[in-house]
C-alpha positions in Angstrom: 0.2 -12.9 -13.3 -1.4 -10.8 -10.9 -3.0 -7.4 -10.0 -3.1 -5.4 -6.8 -6.0 -2.4 -6.2 -4.0 0.8 -5.7 -5.0 2.7 -2.5 -8.3 0.2 -3.0 -10.5 0.2 -6.1 -9.5 3.7 -6.4 -11.1 4.5 -10.0 -14.5 3.4 -8.7 -14.5 4.7 -5.2 -12.5 7.4 -3.2 -8.8 6.3 -2.4 -7.7 4.7 0.8 -11.5 4.4 2.2 -13.5 1.4 3.2 -15.4 1.7 0.3 -12.7 1.5 -2.0 -11.5 -1.7 -0.2 -15.0 -3.2 -0.6 -15.0 -2.4 -4.1 -11.8 -4.3 -4.7 -13.1 -7.1 -2.6 -16.3 -7.5 -4.4 -14.4 -7.3 -7.7 -12.5 -10.2 -6.8 -8.9 -8.6 -5.9 -6.9 -10.8 -3.5 -4.4 -8.0 -3.1 -5.0 -4.3 -1.7 -2.3 -1.6 -1.5 -2.9 1.1 1.1 -1.0 4.1 2.9 -0.3 4.4 6.6 0.6 7.2 9.0 -0.2 8.4 12.3 -2.6 10.9 13.6 -1.5 13.6 16.5 -2.8 10.8 19.1 -0.6 8.1 17.3 -3.5 6.2 15.7 -2.3 4.7 12.4 -4.6 5.9 9.6 -5.0 5.0 6.0 -4.3 8.1 4.0 -1.6 8.9 1.4 -1.2 12.7 1.8 0.4 14.5 4.5 -2.5 17.1 4.2 -6.1 16.8 4.2 -6.8 19.3 1.4 -7.0 16.8 -1.6 -8.7 13.9 -0.4 -11.2 15.6 2.3 -13.2 18.5 2.9 -10.7 19.5 5.8 -7.6 21.6 5.9 -4.2 21.0 7.7 -2.0 18.2 8.3 -2.8 14.8 9.4 0.2 14.5 12.3 -1.5 17.6 14.0 -5.2 16.2 14.1 -6.5 13.3 16.4 -8.3 10.6 15.1 -11.5 12.1 16.4 -10.8 15.4 14.7 -9.9 13.6 11.4 -13.1 11.5 11.4 -15.2 14.7 11.1 -14.3 15.1 7.7 -15.4 13.4 4.6 -13.1 11.6 2.6 -15.1 10.9 -0.3 -17.2 14.1 -1.1 -14.4 14.8 -3.4 -15.0 11.9 -5.6 -19.0 11.7 -5.7 -21.7 12.6 -3.2 -22.7 9.1 -2.9 -19.4 8.8 -0.7 -19.8 11.7 1.2 -20.2 9.7 4.3 -16.8 7.8 3.9 -14.1 9.2 6.5 -10.3 8.3 6.8 -10.2 4.7 8.0 -8.3 3.5 10.5 -5.9 1.0 10.0 -7.7 -1.3 12.7 -11.0 -1.1 11.0 -9.0 -2.1 7.5 -7.1 -5.1 9.0 -10.5 -6.4 10.6 -12.2 -6.0 7.0 -9.3 -8.0 5.5 -9.3 -10.5 8.2 -13.2 -10.8 7.7 -12.7 -11.1 3.6 -9.5 -13.3 4.0 -7.7 -10.6 1.5 -4.1 -9.4 1.2 -2.8 -6.0 2.2 0.2 -4.5 1.1 0.7 -1.7 3.7 2.7 1.3 2.6 4.5 3.2 5.7 3.8 6.5 4.6 6.7 9.0 5.9 7.3 12.4 5.5 10.0 15.0 7.0 10.0 15.1 10.6 8.0 12.0 11.2 9.2 9.4 13.8 9.7 6.4 12.0 10.2 4.1 14.7 6.8 5.2 16.3 4.8 4.4 13.2 6.2 1.2 13.2 5.6 0.3 16.8 2.0 1.4 16.3 1.3 -0.4 13.4 2.4 -3.4 14.8 0.5 -3.2 17.9 -2.5 -2.4 15.8 -1.7 -5.8 13.8 -1.2 -7.7 17.1 -4.4 -6.5 18.3 -6.6 -7.4 15.3 -4.7 -11.0 15.2 -5.0 -10.9 11.5 -2.5 -13.7 9.6 1.0 -12.4 9.0 0.8 -14.2 5.9 -1.6 -11.8 4.8 0.4 -8.8 4.9 3.2 -7.0 3.3 5.2 -4.1 4.4 6.5 -1.5 1.7 8.0 2.0 2.2 10.4 4.1 0.6 12.1 4.5 3.8 14.6 1.7 4.3 14.8 3.0 7.8 11.2 2.2 8.5 11.3 -1.4 6.9 14.5 -2.1 8.8 12.4 -1.1 12.3 9.8 -3.4 11.0 12.7 -6.1 10.6 13.3 -5.9 14.0 9.8 -5.6 15.2 7.7 -8.1 12.9 10.2 -9.9 11.3 8.0 -12.6 10.0 6.1 -10.2 7.9 7.4 -9.7 4.1 9.0 -6.6 3.6 9.1 -4.8 -0.2 11.2 -1.8 -0.8 9.6 1.1 -3.3 11.9 3.0 -5.6 11.1 5.1 -8.8 14.3 4.1 -9.8 16.2 1.1 -8.9 19.4 2.3 -7.4 22.9 0.7 -8.1 23.2 -0.7 -5.0 19.5 -2.5 -4.6 20.9 -5.8 -4.0 22.9 -4.3 -0.7 20.0 -2.8 0.5 17.6 -5.6 -0.3 20.1 -8.1 1.5 20.3 -6.0 4.4 16.6 -5.5 4.8 16.1 -9.6 3.9 13.6 -8.1 1.5 10.8 -10.3 -0.3 9.8 -7.9 -3.0 10.9 -5.1 -5.2 8.1 -2.3 -6.0 8.9 0.1 -8.5 7.7 2.9 -11.4 6.6 0.4 -14.3 8.2 3.5 -16.6 11.6 3.3 -15.1 11.9 -0.3 -15.3 13.9 -2.2 -18.2 14.4 -6.0 -18.8 18.1 -6.3 -17.5 16.9 -5.0 -13.9 13.9 -7.3 -14.0 15.9 -10.0 -14.9 18.3 -9.5 -12.6 15.7 -9.0 -9.7 14.1 -12.4 -10.6 17.4 -14.0 -10.9 18.2 -13.2 -7.4 14.5 -14.5 -6.2 12.7 -11.0 -5.5 9.2 -10.7 -6.0 8.7 -7.6 -8.8 5.8 -5.4 -8.7 5.2 -2.4 -10.6 3.0 0.5 -9.8 0.8 2.4 -11.1 0.1 1.1 -14.9 -3.6 1.6 -15.7 -3.5 0.8 -19.2 -2.5 -3.2 -19.7 -0.5 -2.2 -23.2 1.7 -0.1 -21.2 3.1 -3.1 -19.2 2.9 -6.0 -22.0 6.5 -6.6 -22.1 6.7 -6.4 -18.4 5.0 -9.9 -17.7 7.4 -11.3 -20.1 10.5 -9.9 -18.1 9.1 -11.4 -15.1 6.7 -8.8 -13.3 4.8 -10.8 -10.8 2.2 -8.1 -10.0 1.0 -4.8 -11.3 -0.4 -2.0 -8.7 -3.0 -0.4 -10.6 -6.2 2.1 -10.0 -7.9 -0.2 -12.6 -8.3 -3.6 -11.8 -11.1 -3.8 -14.5 -8.7 -3.1 -17.4 -6.9 -6.4 -17.0 -8.3 -10.0 -17.5 -10.3 -11.2 -14.5 -8.0 -14.2 -14.1 -5.0 -11.7 -13.4 -7.0 -10.7 -10.1 -6.2 -14.0 -8.4 -3.7 -14.8 -5.8 
């Protein structure tokens, strides 16, 4: 049984920042989940929302700002003034941190209407190659089957996980076509027969985002492999190991 730090240790530091990732590492998490999208100058950056307002002191869309412009804003002041100097990190900096500490990253390919899925995948792949991180430390996930199919072609050795709020009836067809490794689903919409079927077919099964262990006590028994949570400390320490 394992836990994965959702957007880093996001209950203890501002989500998707190096501070949140460092807190997760210090706590002992072996897996960190993060979101990646492109700036106007096609730099992969780590942020969830399409816009700046919720998690920075800026205004506007990520895809309309260059990386230099984006890093002028604080990505931590909203959480606590102690993090006011945190900025939206590049994927490159995040990969360097993971490489240094030998921790694993679940890279969610975050796409919004109008985004160029192929370009995002190509730019992410280029950064991964440049950093030279071990491919075994990485997992791609996305709600976009198209993006995962691009990654299947571009970086076939890196595992792929499909994100679903509710597992669809044609799930196995999609998973087989992608040669997927894992299924990532909303714990509130998973039932025991679905979990059993996934495990019988050999897929890893991850649930997002349970912050109270009692909510998923049965899920472990069903065979769920990992919980993606904002609060790793709420789970037993032994669950944070790889």
